[in-house]
C-alpha positions as CSV (number, residue, x, y, z in Angstrom):
1,M,0.0,0.0,0.0
2,I,1.3,3.4,-0.9
3,I,0.5,6.1,1.7
4,E,2.0,9.2,0.1
5,G,-0.1,10.3,-2.9
6,N,-2.5,7.4,-2.4
7,Q,-5.0,7.4,-5.3
8,K,-8.0,6.6,-3.2
9,Q,-7.3,9.4,-0.8
10,L,-6.6,11.8,-3.6
11,A,-10.0,10.8,-5.1
12,A,-11.6,11.4,-1.7
13,M,-10.1,14.9,-1.5
14,Q,-11.4,15.6,-5.0
15,E,-14.9,14.6,-3.9
16,F,-14.6,16.9,-0.9
17,H,-13.5,19.8,-3.2
18,N,-16.5,19.0,-5.5
19,G,-18.9,19.3,-2.6
20,N,-19.6,15.6,-2.4
21,R,-18.9,15.1,1.3
22,Q,-20.6,11.7,1.6
23,E,-18.5,10.1,-1.2
24,G,-15.3,11.8,0.1
25,L,-16.0,10.3,3.6
26,R,-16.7,6.9,2.0
27,L,-13.5,6.8,0.1
28,Q,-11.6,8.2,3.1
29,E,-12.9,5.4,5.3
30,E,-12.0,2.8,2.7
31,F,-8.4,4.2,2.7
32,A,-8.3,4.1,6.5
33,K,-9.7,0.5,6.6
34,E,-7.1,-0.6,4.0
35,F,-4.4,1.2,6.0
36,R,-5.4,-0.5,9.3
37,E,-5.4,-3.9,7.6
38,E,-2.1,-3.4,5.8
39,Y,-0.2,-2.0,8.7
40,K,-1.6,-3.8,11.7
41,D,1.7,-5.7,12.0
42,K,4.1,-3.6,9.9
43,D,6.0,-0.4,10.3
44,H,4.2,2.5,8.5
45,C,6.4,5.3,9.8
46,S,8.4,7.0,7.1
47,C,10.8,8.7,9.6
48,K,14.4,7.5,9.2
49,K,15.5,8.8,12.5
50,A,16.0,6.3,15.3
51,C,13.5,7.6,17.8
52,R,11.6,6.1,20.8
53,Y,8.3,7.4,19.2
54,H,8.9,5.8,15.8
55,G,5.6,4.6,14.5
56,N,3.6,6.1,17.4
57,C,2.1,9.0,15.6
58,K,-0.2,10.0,18.4
59,E,2.6,10.7,20.9
60,C,5.0,12.0,18.3
61,V,2.5,14.6,17.0
62,A,1.5,15.5,20.6
63,I,5.2,16.2,21.5
64,H,5.7,18.4,18.4
65,R,2.4,20.2,19.1
66,A,3.6,20.8,22.7
67,H,7.0,22.3,21.9
68,Q,6.0,23.9,18.6
69,E,9.6,24.2,17.4
70,H,9.4,22.1,14.3
71,V,7.2,19.5,12.6
72,P,7.6,15.7,12.7
73,N,10.1,14.4,10.1
74,C,7.4,12.5,8.3
75,M,5.5,15.8,7.6
76,R,8.5,17.7,6.2
77,P,8.2,16.4,2.5
78,V,4.5,17.5,2.4
79,I,5.2,20.9,3.9
80,N,8.4,21.4,1.8
81,K,6.4,20.6,-1.4
82,K,3.9,23.4,-0.5
83,I,6.7,25.8,0.5
84,K,8.5,25.1,-2.8
85,L,5.3,26.1,-4.7
86,I,5.0,29.3,-2.8
87,S,8.7,30.0,-3.2
88,E,8.2,29.8,-7.0
89,L,6.3,33.1,-6.7
90,T,9.6,34.9,-6.0
91,E,11.8,32.7,-8.3
92,H,13.1,30.9,-5.1
93,S,15.0,34.0,-4.1
94,I,14.5,33.0,-0.5
95,A,16.9,30.1,-1.0
96,G,19.9,32.3,-0.6
97,E,18.7,33.6,2.7
98,I,18.1,30.2,4.3
99,E,20.8,28.6,6.4
100,M,20.4,25.0,7.4
101,P,20.8,24.3,11.2
102,K,23.9,22.5,12.3
103,E,21.8,19.5,13.3
104,V,19.2,18.6,10.7
105,L,16.8,16.0,12.1
106,R,16.4,13.4,9.4
């Protein structure tokens, strides 16, 4: 099962955008059911960092919400994709102003 860019979930979002909430919810629940079945005994966490909260999204997200310093590693590709689109508005001129921290959590 592919999680990122999952076709069923993309279709669900399209239904929501089209105003068809019922169909969107149906497709979303189908995705969730397939996810629960596929990953009941497998690792679903895309984070590559060895962490005590690996695979425990509930606690991981709570920790990040609490300290509000950065987002969980698994969410970075999604957010960076959106930031890249916004950055295109200024020909990515912000790139020269950004300095990576010494420790980049990967």
